[in-house]
N, C-alpha and C positions, 0 to 999 in steps of 0.2 A: 670817495669809496662808498659803495652800497653793499650792505650785508644782505645776502639772499637767504634769509631764514625767518621763521616766525618769531615774533617777539612781543612782549607786552611791557609797557612802561606805566606803572601805577604810582600815583602821588596823591597825597591829601591836599585839598584845596587851600588849606592854611599852613602848609609846610613852610618852615622858616627859610629866609634867603640864604642863611649860612649852611643849611643842609641841602635839601634837594627840592627847590621850589618848582611849581608847575611849569613855568617857562623853561627852566633848565631841563626838566624831564621831557618836555615836548621836543626839545632839541636833540636829546638822546635818541628819541624814537625816529627822527627824520631820516637818518641814513639806513634804516632797516626797512627794506622794501615791503615786508608783510607785517609791519609793526602796528600795534594798537596802542593808543595813548588813552589812559583812563584817569580822570580826575575825580577823586572820591570827595563827596560833599555830604555832610560836614566831616572833616578830619584834618589832622595836621600831619606831623612827621610819622606818626605810628598809625597809619590808616588801617592796617590789618587788625589793630586792637581797638582803635577809636570808633570805627564803623565796620565792624566785622562782617555784617551781612552784605554791605555793598562791595567790600573787598572780595569776599568769597564768591559773590555773583559774577564779578568781573573775571576772576581767576577761573571759575568753572566754565564760563562762556568761552574763554580763550582756549582752555584745554579741550573742551568738547568740539571745537572747530579745528583742532590740530589734525593733520593727516595721520593716518596709520592707526 
């Protein structure tokens, strides 16, 4: 199954294996045809707090590229 929508998968480089590790989040993005996978470095599970600038840059770039 392929999802035909824009999507973004954001994860911290040091996210724990019990949570949402980079490899797992990369797999989440695979079936989304127009997905972006972004690994935030350095950050762990709370990338939006631990590296706010990198997270916001990834989010802004994704939203700016969205159609409409």
